[in-house]
N, CA and C atoms as an extended XYZ file, in Angstrom:
303
Properties=species:S:1:pos:R:3:atomname:S:1:resname:S:1:resid:I:1 pbc="F F F"
N         1.116        4.097      -30.046 N   UNK     1
C         2.563        4.100      -30.041 CA  UNK     1
C         3.045        5.526      -29.828 C   UNK     1
N         4.100        5.685      -29.097 N   UNK     2
C         4.654        6.999      -28.792 CA  UNK     2
C         5.421        7.530      -29.994 C   UNK     2
N         5.113        8.740      -30.378 N   UNK     3
C         5.841        9.403      -31.453 CA  UNK     3
C         6.626       10.546      -30.841 C   UNK     3
N         7.926       10.533      -30.986 N   UNK     4
C         8.753       11.586      -30.424 CA  UNK     4
C        10.038       11.706      -31.227 C   UNK     4
N        10.664       12.886      -31.188 N   UNK     5
C        11.914       13.051      -31.930 CA  UNK     5
C        12.964       12.053      -31.465 C   UNK     5
N        13.733       11.539      -32.376 N   UNK     6
C        14.834       10.632      -32.078 CA  UNK     6
C        14.387        9.345      -31.390 C   UNK     6
N        13.123        9.002      -31.507 N   UNK     7
C        12.585        7.759      -30.946 CA  UNK     7
C        12.822        7.626      -29.444 C   UNK     7
N        12.781        8.716      -28.703 N   UNK     8
C        12.980        8.670      -27.260 CA  UNK     8
C        11.695        9.080      -26.556 C   UNK     8
N        11.228        8.225      -25.660 N   UNK     9
C        10.057        8.529      -24.837 CA  UNK     9
C        10.537        8.704      -23.409 C   UNK     9
N        10.219        9.820      -22.790 N   UNK    10
C        10.656       10.084      -21.424 CA  UNK    10
C         9.452       10.053      -20.502 C   UNK    10
N         9.484        9.163      -19.514 N   UNK    11
C         8.425        9.051      -18.525 CA  UNK    11
C         9.070        8.958      -17.156 C   UNK    11
N         8.342        9.344      -16.124 N   UNK    12
C         8.894        9.358      -14.772 CA  UNK    12
C         8.203        8.338      -13.881 C   UNK    12
N         9.002        7.644      -13.065 N   UNK    13
C         8.520        6.697      -12.067 CA  UNK    13
C         9.102        7.157      -10.728 C   UNK    13
N         8.318        7.135       -9.640 N   UNK    14
C         8.795        7.551       -8.322 CA  UNK    14
C         8.741        6.382       -7.343 C   UNK    14
N         9.737        6.311       -6.431 N   UNK    15
C         9.784        5.251       -5.428 CA  UNK    15
C        10.587        5.735       -4.222 C   UNK    15
N        10.527        4.973       -3.127 N   UNK    16
C        11.341        5.263       -1.945 CA  UNK    16
C        11.969        3.975       -1.433 C   UNK    16
N        13.091        4.129       -0.688 N   UNK    17
C        13.764        3.009       -0.050 CA  UNK    17
C        14.495        3.508        1.172 C   UNK    17
N        14.958        2.593        2.030 N   UNK    18
C        15.785        2.970        3.175 CA  UNK    18
C        17.255        2.762        2.806 C   UNK    18
N        18.144        3.400        3.574 N   UNK    19
C        19.576        3.333        3.286 CA  UNK    19
C        20.086        1.897        3.242 C   UNK    19
N        19.717        1.074        4.221 N   UNK    20
C        20.253       -0.274        4.328 CA  UNK    20
C        19.615       -1.306        3.422 C   UNK    20
N        18.561       -0.943        2.758 N   UNK    21
C        17.827       -1.916        1.934 CA  UNK    21
C        18.434       -2.050        0.538 C   UNK    21
N        18.449       -3.269        0.047 N   UNK    22
C        18.736       -3.536       -1.359 CA  UNK    22
C        17.429       -4.064       -1.933 C   UNK    22
N        16.793       -3.240       -2.763 N   UNK    23
C        15.455       -3.573       -3.256 CA  UNK    23
C        15.435       -3.632       -4.774 C   UNK    23
N        14.472       -4.376       -5.288 N   UNK    24
C        14.306       -4.468       -6.728 CA  UNK    24
C        13.100       -3.645       -7.166 C   UNK    24
N        13.236       -3.062       -8.333 N   UNK    25
C        12.184       -2.256       -8.943 CA  UNK    25
C        12.054       -2.695      -10.394 C   UNK    25
N        10.838       -2.610      -10.915 N   UNK    26
C        10.571       -3.034      -12.288 CA  UNK    26
C         9.922       -1.913      -13.079 C   UNK    26
N        10.225       -1.876      -14.352 N   UNK    27
C         9.544       -0.973      -15.273 CA  UNK    27
C         8.935       -1.826      -16.380 C   UNK    27
N         7.644       -1.681      -16.561 N   UNK    28
C         6.910       -2.409      -17.597 CA  UNK    28
C         6.842       -1.520      -18.834 C   UNK    28
N         7.461       -1.954      -19.896 N   UNK    29
C         7.539       -1.184      -21.136 CA  UNK    29
C         6.489       -1.617      -22.161 C   UNK    29
N         5.567       -2.493      -21.790 N   UNK    30
C         4.638       -3.077      -22.769 CA  UNK    30
C         3.759       -2.046      -23.473 C   UNK    30
N         3.494       -0.913      -22.836 N   UNK    31
C         2.679        0.122      -23.478 CA  UNK    31
C         3.445        0.845      -24.589 C   UNK    31
N         4.773        0.741      -24.579 N   UNK    32
C         5.589        1.434      -25.580 CA  UNK    32
C         6.167        0.490      -26.624 C   UNK    32
N         6.508       -0.711      -26.198 N   UNK    33
C         7.121       -1.686      -27.102 CA  UNK    33
C         6.015       -2.376      -27.888 C   UNK    33
N         6.146       -2.392      -29.198 N   UNK    34
C         5.113       -2.950      -30.055 CA  UNK    34
C         5.007       -4.462      -29.950 C   UNK    34
N         3.861       -4.991      -30.383 N   UNK    35
C         3.642       -6.437      -30.396 CA  UNK    35
C         4.702       -7.093      -31.265 C   UNK    35
N         5.348       -8.104      -30.738 N   UNK    36
C         6.383       -8.811      -31.473 CA  UNK    36
C         7.753       -8.142      -31.401 C   UNK    36
N         7.816       -6.979      -30.788 N   UNK    37
C         9.082       -6.257      -30.642 CA  UNK    37
C         9.735       -6.685      -29.322 C   UNK    37
N        11.045       -6.844      -29.341 N   UNK    38
C        11.748       -7.305      -28.151 CA  UNK    38
C        12.748       -6.276      -27.651 C   UNK    38
N        12.922       -6.214      -26.332 N   UNK    39
C        13.963       -5.381      -25.742 CA  UNK    39
C        15.280       -6.144      -25.866 C   UNK    39
N        16.258       -5.545      -26.513 N   UNK    40
C        17.546       -6.211      -26.709 CA  UNK    40
C        18.634       -5.662      -25.789 C   UNK    40
N        18.401       -4.493      -25.200 N   UNK    41
C        19.385       -3.927      -24.277 CA  UNK    41
C        18.718       -3.017      -23.268 C   UNK    41
N        19.270       -3.002      -22.061 N   UNK    42
C        18.764       -2.153      -20.990 CA  UNK    42
C        19.949       -1.631      -20.202 C   UNK    42
N        20.063       -0.313      -20.098 N   UNK    43
C        21.146        0.317      -19.369 CA  UNK    43
C        20.566        1.225      -18.293 C   UNK    43
N        21.097        1.128      -17.080 N   UNK    44
C        20.700        1.984      -15.972 CA  UNK    44
C        21.861        2.891      -15.620 C   UNK    44
N        21.574        4.172      -15.394 N   UNK    45
C        22.585        5.153      -15.017 CA  UNK    45
C        22.088        5.913      -13.801 C   UNK    45
N        22.919        6.003      -12.753 N   UNK    46
C        22.560        6.708      -11.524 CA  UNK    46
C        23.105        8.129      -11.541 C   UNK    46
N        22.366        9.051      -10.924 N   UNK    47
C        22.768       10.454      -10.878 CA  UNK    47
C        23.873       10.718       -9.862 C   UNK    47
N        24.165        9.748       -8.988 N   UNK    48
C        25.157        9.929       -7.936 CA  UNK    48
C        25.811        8.593       -7.600 C   UNK    48
N        27.064        8.660       -7.168 N   UNK    49
C        27.760        7.451       -6.718 CA  UNK    49
C        27.269        6.996       -5.347 C   UNK    49
N        26.427        7.806       -4.674 N   UNK    50
C        25.881        7.433       -3.365 CA  UNK    50
C        24.927        6.250       -3.451 C   UNK    50
N        24.315        6.063       -4.603 N   UNK    51
C        23.350        4.973       -4.777 CA  UNK    51
C        23.933        3.997       -5.794 C   UNK    51
N        23.751        2.705       -5.528 N   UNK    52
C        24.412        1.688       -6.332 CA  UNK    52
C        23.408        0.840       -7.102 C   UNK    52
N        23.675        0.663       -8.370 N   UNK    53
C        22.913       -0.277       -9.191 CA  UNK    53
C        23.628       -1.616       -9.038 C   UNK    53
N        23.005       -2.531       -8.303 N   UNK    54
C        23.622       -3.813       -7.987 CA  UNK    54
C        23.577       -4.741       -9.191 C   UNK    54
N        22.410       -4.840       -9.821 N   UNK    55
C        22.250       -5.683      -11.008 CA  UNK    55
C        20.999       -5.273      -11.752 C   UNK    55
N        20.908       -5.706      -13.010 N   UNK    56
C        19.690       -5.441      -13.785 CA  UNK    56
C        19.475       -6.568      -14.774 C   UNK    56
N        18.193       -6.788      -15.108 N   UNK    57
C        17.826       -7.852      -16.032 CA  UNK    57
C        16.692       -7.388      -16.943 C   UNK    57
N        16.476       -8.159      -17.999 N   UNK    58
C        15.349       -7.962      -18.915 CA  UNK    58
C        14.516       -9.231      -18.885 C   UNK    58
N        13.207       -9.079      -18.749 N   UNK    59
C        12.305      -10.217      -18.795 CA  UNK    59
C        11.119       -9.822      -19.668 C   UNK    59
N        11.135      -10.255      -20.911 N   UNK    60
C        10.074       -9.873      -21.849 CA  UNK    60
C        10.100       -8.382      -22.106 C   UNK    60
N         9.011       -7.695      -21.724 N   UNK    61
C         8.937       -6.239      -21.908 CA  UNK    61
C         9.103       -5.506      -20.570 C   UNK    61
N         9.720       -6.181      -19.607 N   UNK    62
C         9.962       -5.591      -18.294 CA  UNK    62
C        11.459       -5.539      -18.023 C   UNK    62
N        11.922       -4.407      -17.475 N   UNK    63
C        13.302       -4.319      -17.012 CA  UNK    63
C        13.278       -4.253      -15.490 C   UNK    63
N        14.237       -4.927      -14.876 N   UNK    64
C        14.322       -4.987      -13.419 CA  UNK    64
C        15.694       -4.489      -12.982 C   UNK    64
N        15.734       -3.832      -11.815 N   UNK    65
C        16.998       -3.340      -11.273 CA  UNK    65
C        16.996       -3.549       -9.766 C   UNK    65
N        18.148       -3.934       -9.213 N   UNK    66
C        18.357       -3.977       -7.775 CA  UNK    66
C        19.199       -2.767       -7.405 C   UNK    66
N        18.734       -2.003       -6.402 N   UNK    67
C        19.374       -0.758       -5.996 CA  UNK    67
C        19.715       -0.840       -4.511 C   UNK    67
N        20.918       -0.353       -4.149 N   UNK    68
C        21.305       -0.286       -2.738 CA  UNK    68
C        21.913        1.079       -2.438 C   UNK    68
N        22.048        1.372       -1.137 N   UNK    69
C        22.735        2.582       -0.706 CA  UNK    69
C        21.866        3.821       -0.718 C   UNK    69
N        22.537        4.952       -0.850 N   UNK    70
C        21.877        6.247       -0.794 CA  UNK    70
C        22.059        6.882        0.573 C   UNK    70
N        21.595        8.108        0.714 N   UNK    71
C        21.680        8.844        1.976 CA  UNK    71
C        20.296        9.322        2.360 C   UNK    71
N        19.965        9.204        3.658 N   UNK    72
C        18.649        9.629        4.138 CA  UNK    72
C        18.373       11.073        3.768 C   UNK    72
N        17.156       11.311        3.284 N   UNK    73
C        16.722       12.651        2.923 CA  UNK    73
C        17.122       13.090        1.528 C   UNK    73
N        17.796       12.225        0.790 N   UNK    74
C        18.230       12.564       -0.566 CA  UNK    74
C        17.338       11.878       -1.594 C   UNK    74
N        17.255       12.496       -2.750 N   UNK    75
C        16.554       11.923       -3.893 CA  UNK    75
C        17.568       11.684       -4.999 C   UNK    75
N        17.398       10.596       -5.721 N   UNK    76
C        18.319       10.221       -6.782 CA  UNK    76
C        17.534        9.930       -8.051 C   UNK    76
N        18.141       10.239       -9.169 N   UNK    77
C        17.548        9.922      -10.466 CA  UNK    77
C        18.323        8.774      -11.091 C   UNK    77
N        17.580        7.818      -11.606 N   UNK    78
C        18.165        6.725      -12.374 CA  UNK    78
C        17.505        6.733      -13.741 C   UNK    78
N        18.296        6.668      -14.786 N   UNK    79
C        17.762        6.586      -16.138 CA  UNK    79
C        17.826        5.145      -16.598 C   UNK    79
N        16.707        4.641      -17.098 N   UNK    80
C        16.684        3.324      -17.723 CA  UNK    80
C        16.470        3.544      -19.210 C   UNK    80
N        17.476        3.211      -19.983 N   UNK    81
C        17.422        3.347      -21.438 CA  UNK    81
C        17.351        1.959      -22.045 C   UNK    81
N        16.335        1.733      -22.873 N   UNK    82
C        16.231        0.440      -23.559 CA  UNK    82
C        16.356        0.644      -25.060 C   UNK    82
N        16.786       -0.417      -25.720 N   UNK    83
C        16.850       -0.473      -27.178 CA  UNK    83
C        16.096       -1.727      -27.592 C   UNK    83
N        15.320       -1.609      -28.659 N   UNK    84
C        14.551       -2.764      -29.126 CA  UNK    84
C        15.156       -3.329      -30.400 C   UNK    84
N        14.665       -4.505      -30.776 N   UNK    85
C        15.157       -5.138      -31.999 CA  UNK    85
C        14.677       -4.423      -33.263 C   UNK    85
N        13.850       -3.394      -33.102 N   UNK    86
C        13.449       -2.555      -34.228 CA  UNK    86
C        14.210       -1.235      -34.217 C   UNK    86
N        15.332       -1.209      -33.467 N   UNK    87
C        16.243       -0.058      -33.387 CA  UNK    87
C        15.579        1.191      -32.819 C   UNK    87
N        14.609        0.979      -31.929 N   UNK    88
C        13.989        2.114      -31.251 CA  UNK    88
C        14.563        2.222      -29.851 C   UNK    88
N        14.667        3.451      -29.359 N   UNK    89
C        15.205        3.718      -28.029 CA  UNK    89
C        14.145        4.417      -27.196 C   UNK    89
N        13.983        3.947      -25.959 N   UNK    90
C        13.065        4.569      -25.013 CA  UNK    90
C        13.823        4.822      -23.712 C   UNK    90
N        13.454        5.904      -23.029 N   UNK    91
C        14.109        6.269      -21.774 CA  UNK    91
C        13.046        6.561      -20.720 C   UNK    91
N        13.261        6.044      -19.521 N   UNK    92
C        12.408        6.402      -18.390 CA  UNK    92
C        13.290        6.919      -17.270 C   UNK    92
N        12.820        7.979      -16.642 N   UNK    93
C        13.486        8.557      -15.486 CA  UNK    93
C        12.857        7.952      -14.245 C   UNK    93
N        13.678        7.306      -13.449 N   UNK    94
C        13.228        6.637      -12.227 CA  UNK    94
C        13.792        7.446      -11.071 C   UNK    94
N        12.926        8.136      -10.324 N   UNK    95
C        13.366        8.938       -9.181 CA  UNK    95
C        13.105        8.172       -7.903 C   UNK    95
N        14.133        8.111       -7.039 N   UNK    96
C        13.985        7.356       -5.798 CA  UNK    96
C        14.431        8.220       -4.628 C   UNK    96
N        13.601        8.254       -3.606 N   UNK    97
C        13.935        8.968       -2.373 CA  UNK    97
C        14.394        7.990       -1.325 C   UNK    97
N        15.370        8.382       -0.524 N   UNK    98
C        15.865        7.532        0.547 CA  UNK    98
C        15.379        8.105        1.871 C   UNK    98
N        14.670        7.263        2.639 N   UNK    99
C        14.067        7.688        3.890 CA  UNK    99
C        14.325        6.636        4.963 C   UNK    99
N        14.454        7.070        6.226 N   UNK   100
C        14.591        6.088        7.307 CA  UNK   100
C        13.309        5.267        7.435 C   UNK   100
N        13.449        3.988        7.733 N   UNK   101
C        12.267        3.127        7.907 CA  UNK   101
C        12.322        2.450        9.239 C   UNK   101
């Protein structure tokens, strides 16, 4: 189990997409969320209005997000913050690059 101040674990995930694509990405939290512990909330925040969080869901210990937009040659950071039913908070930094395809 991750031990950190204020119950926050920061990890980075990297991905790429094209400008016109609306794609889904998943984060598996099972290595951090304890057995029998449930994710009760998931919030995604984008570093820029150029990239859009279309929708997000929780499925067990996995969070999913659909992302659209962005500008070619730019990188964007998205933070996924979850809260569990044991009042623990975890954060992952999701970095996405936009490239022509």
